[in-house]
N, C-alpha and C positions, 0 to 999 in steps of 0.2 A: 439182657436178650434183644435181638433184633426181632421186629422196627421195634425200634426205640419209643417209649412213652411223649407221647406228643399233647397229652390234655394242657400243659401250662403255657404250650408254644401258641401264640399270635403273630401272624404274619404283618408287616409293617406295610404302608401303605408304598413304600420303596422298595420292598423285597416283594412285593404282589406284581408291579411292574418288572422286578428286574427280573422275575422269573417267569412271568405270564407263558413263555411256550414251553415250562416245564406244568402251566397250572391248565393248560388247557389240552393237555395229552390225559387223554380216559386212563391210562395204566398208571398215570401220576396224578393229578389232580392236585387240591388242595392240601388233600393226607401226605400225599406224599413227598411233598416239598416241606410239609410241616416234620416228618422224619427225617429228612435229608441236616433240616436245622437243628432238629434235636439229638442229631449225632455225632459223631466223634471218629473222628480215622488217626491213626499213627501213620506216618508214613517213614522208612529208616532207611534214609539217605538223600542226599538232592543232587543227584547226580544223572547221567541219561535216562532213568527210568523213573525218578523221583522229581524232575520237572515238568514234565508233562501231567502226570499224575497228579501232582500239585495243582497246578494250574487248573488243571479242569475238575478237583473235586471243589476248590475256592469258586469258579465259577456257576458249579451245580447247587451249590448254595450249601456244602457239607456247614456245621455251625464250629466245632472245635475240630481245630487240624494241630495236629504233634509234630515234628521235626526233630531227629536226630541224626546227628553228623557234625564232625569235629573239624573239617575241612576246609581251606581258601579257596577264592574263584582262582582257576588259572586259567592261562589263556588260551590253551589246548583244550580246557573244557566248552567255549563259547561256539564249538563245530556242534554240538548235539544238544547240549545242556541250557536249554531256550530259558529256563527262568532268570535266567544269569543275564549280565550285561557287560561292558567292557567295561563303563567307570566304576565295578567292583572288583574287580580282579587285585587280587591281593587281600580281599575282606573276605570275615566269615558266610559263607554261604549261608548258612541259616538265617542270617542276617540279610543278607540278598533276595533271599526264598519267602520271607515274610513279608520285606517291601512289596515285591511283587504281588504276592496274593492281597494284601490289603487294599495296592489298587486296583485289582476286580472285583473284590469283595470287601469293604471295610464292613461288615457284619460279622465277619468269622473271625473266632479267637483264635489267634496263634500261638502254640506252648514253643518252647527252642529247649533241648536238653543239646548244649552243648558238649558232648562229649562220645565216647566210644562205646557201645553197647556192649557189656561184660555181662557175666555169669552172675557180677554182684551187686549190678544195680537193672538189668532186663525186666524183672518180673512187677519191680516199681515204677518200671515209665512204662512198661506194657500195658498194668493193671488196669487205667481209668478210661481207657478205648475201648470201643463197639469193634473197630475193625482196624487189623495193622494189616501195612503193603509192604511189599519187603522190595525196597531198590537196591541191594546191596549188590557188590560188583566179586566178592569172596566166599568160600565153602564155611569158614567155622563162625561166620556171623549168618548166613543162613540157615547153620544147621541151630543155631543159638536160637533166632530169630521160630524159627518152627518148634523146640522143642520147651518154648515159654507161652509162642501160641497152645500149644495142649494142654500142657499145664492149667492155664487160664479160661480152656475153651476159646480160646478167640478164633476168627477165622482169617486166614495167613492168607493174604492176593498177591501171587506170584509171578515175578518176571525174569528174565534172564534173558542178554544177550552178547552175541561176539557175532566182529565181521559181518555178514549178511543174512546173519540166521537168530531168529530172537525164538524164548519159547514162555507161554503164560498158564495157568491154571489157578485155580481155588484151593488149597490146601484146607483142612480141617473146618470144614463148614459145620456139621458136626460131630458128634461122638462116634458113628458111624464110618465117616468121610477119611478117604487118603490124606496123609500127612507127607510132608517132604522128606522122608527116610521111605518111604515105598516106593519115591523115585530112586534116589540113591540110598540105598539102604550102608552103603559105605564111602568115603568119601574120595575122589582120586589119588594117585601119589603126588605130593607136590611137585608143583612145574610142570605138570602130565597137561593143565589145561593152562595156555598164556591169557595173561590179564590183555585187558582191551589196550591198554600203554603198547604193549608188544605186538599182540594180533593186528590191531586195529579195529573201527566198527566203523560202517558209512551211516552217515550224521543224521538219518532220518529214521533209522531203525528203534531206536527208541522209545521217539516219536509216536511211531506204532505198536508199539507192545506195551508203554507206559498207557499210550490211552484205553486199551483194549485192558489194563488193570483198571483206570480208575472206572469203565463202564462195569465192569466187575462189581466192584464197590459199590456203586449208584444202585444198582440194582440186587445186593447182597440189603441195603438201608433198606430200602421202596417195597422189597419185597415180591418185584417183578422180576416175569421170565425166569428163564433155565439157566442158573452157572453154569462154568466150567472144572464144577466141582464134579470129578470123576473121570475128567478129562484132559490133555496136555493138549494145548493148542500148539503146532510148529510152525512157524512162519520163513520162506526162507526169498527174500528180498530180490537177490535175480533171476531169478524164475517167477515171482512174482505168485505164490502157491501157496495155500494153508493145509494142513493135513491134523488128523485128529489123531491122537491114541488113545485107547483105555488106559484109565489110572485105578485100580482098587487094592484096598488095605491087604499088606501081606499076611500073614498068618503066622510066620516068623517075625516080623518085625518088635522088636525089642521094647518092651514097657518104658515111658520113661518117667523117672518118677522124681526126676530134679535136672538142674542145669550141672553140667561139667565142665571141663579145661577143652574149651573148641579148640584153642590151637593147640593145644598135646595131639586131641581127639582128630584132627584133620593133618596130623604132621608137620604142623610149623616149627615145633620144636625139637624134631628130629625124630620122631620115634615112626612116622609112615615108610614103607616100600622105598625103597630109592634115597631115602633122608638119607641115612648114613652116610651113604656113597659119595651124594652131593654134596657134603659134608668133607670128606677128606680130598676133594678137590684143593690145590697149591694154589691160592693168590696172590694179587701185587696192587698197590695202590697206582692210581693215574698219573700222580706224582713222580715215581719211582720207575714207571716205564720209561714215562718220555725220557728220565737220565739214561737209561738202559737205552734207550732208543738214538739217542743224538751218541752215545760212545762206541757203542757195539757194533757198527757197520751191518756187516754183512751176517753177521753172527747169530741175530735171529730170527725167528719170520713171526709177524704181526698177523691173526689169521681172524676175518670179522666173515664170523657168519650169520651176519644179517640179512632179510632179502633183498633182491636187489634194487628195489622202489625206495625201497630206505638208504642206499647207497646212495642215491641220485639225490637225496638233501644232504648228507654232509657222510664225511668218511674221515678217519685217521692219515695221513699220508702215508704212502708205503704199505697199508694195508691189504693184506690177498681178499680178496672176497668170494668164498665158498659158503652159499648158506646152509642151515640144519640138515635141512631135510637129505641133503645130498652126502650130510656125514652120515646119519641115521639109516639112511638103505642103502651104506656100501658105495658109493656111487663114488665118491670124491676122495677113499680109503687110499688107494696110493698113491694118486699124486699128492695129495697133503705125503704121506708116507716118503714117494722122492721130494718135496719139499723143504723136508726138517733134516735132511741127512746131513749131519755135523752142525748141527745148527738150534737151536734154543727158540721153542715155539711159544707161543704168548697166542690166546683168545680173547676175542670180546663181542660182545652186541652193543644194543641198545643198555641196561641197565645190569648186565649177568646173567644174569636166568637160563636163558639161550646157549649161552658160549660154556655154562655149567655142565651140562646136557651134552654139551659137544662133546667136552673133554672127557666126561663121564664115556660116552660111544666110543672116542679115539683110544681109550685105555685096554676094551675089549679088543682091540687089534695092534696091544702092545705100544701103542704111540701116548707117552708124556706130557703134558705141558702147564701152563699156568694160567689163570684164569683171570681176567682183569677186571679189577673190582668196580662194580657204577657204571662200566661200560663205557659208550661213546658218549653218554650224557654228562658221567663225572668228568672226562675229557673235557667236553667244551667248559663247564662250572670252576675248574680245577687250573687246567692247563692252558688251553688256548680257545679264549671267548669268541674267534671267530667264527669256529664252527657252530653249524644251526644245531638250537636243539628243537624236540621235535614230541 
């Protein structure tokens, strides 16, 4: 239960000097800093949200921090995942995060969990911690973190980002509080919400949302202020506006009695609406496509459904650029119909998700084609390394 028991906590002279700006705040004081020292926080993910969150929790004096992540640092992470540096590219994110945390606060105990959070391990991993912070970027793990927190009675400090917008709240602060299922009773169909890898994100945005998560965590631990429980904070970086929505427990919210298969629940295994249709799209590997392009001449059309800024970075020679939104709103259907007369259609995007959606939309208009598996990213890795990866 929060606040933590501080009866056995004594701050060292170094800690008193280090956290002096907290100690002189009447709302925090010595007792508040001892609570931070006695507390434990688990962060799921060390990406855009986890980076500032972990940095500020360590700097604030949280005594024990757990990190769950199985990914390695990629150069594309460095635009926003500020806990990692160039020298850590190719190495485990949790190792990079621990090294930086201990530079900031050597008094912090850092627990590493180099694994994917799952229904089999979530309860055991979350159980020892006072607060759980969700820094994930996918729906199955968000539902898993939520349900595990409900079962264990842990506060869940939530954040989410996309492009220029972010949101944050505190779920499950107590038994009467709303949880993630009050915000999203059902997951969206697979592919409906693009990932940051496909949709992009402005680099400073996760800093803002992650720091809000850190602020809420500090408030939960010290017992000061009013948290975001029952309120969803929405941020728009382009307009520099904050909005707030009320969030209440739903009377129709299903009871959480145990953990389930969250991949299946979110349709990753093929059970959600639209997933079966997406699975029925024919596909081709990039090496086979390269051979077809070399031999087919004018007998095929390669359609690129990415956005124009992406095409400025990298292209497959000969591809025709028609963004996905122009296909889904019907604007480009007749143009594509004219392009494919007497020719075979192949469609690509960055990774293969948007091109599958394009083919599903085209099928409704009687236009069939083949999806390029892995998109231009696979083309760059397997066919033409001179094509930049992004």
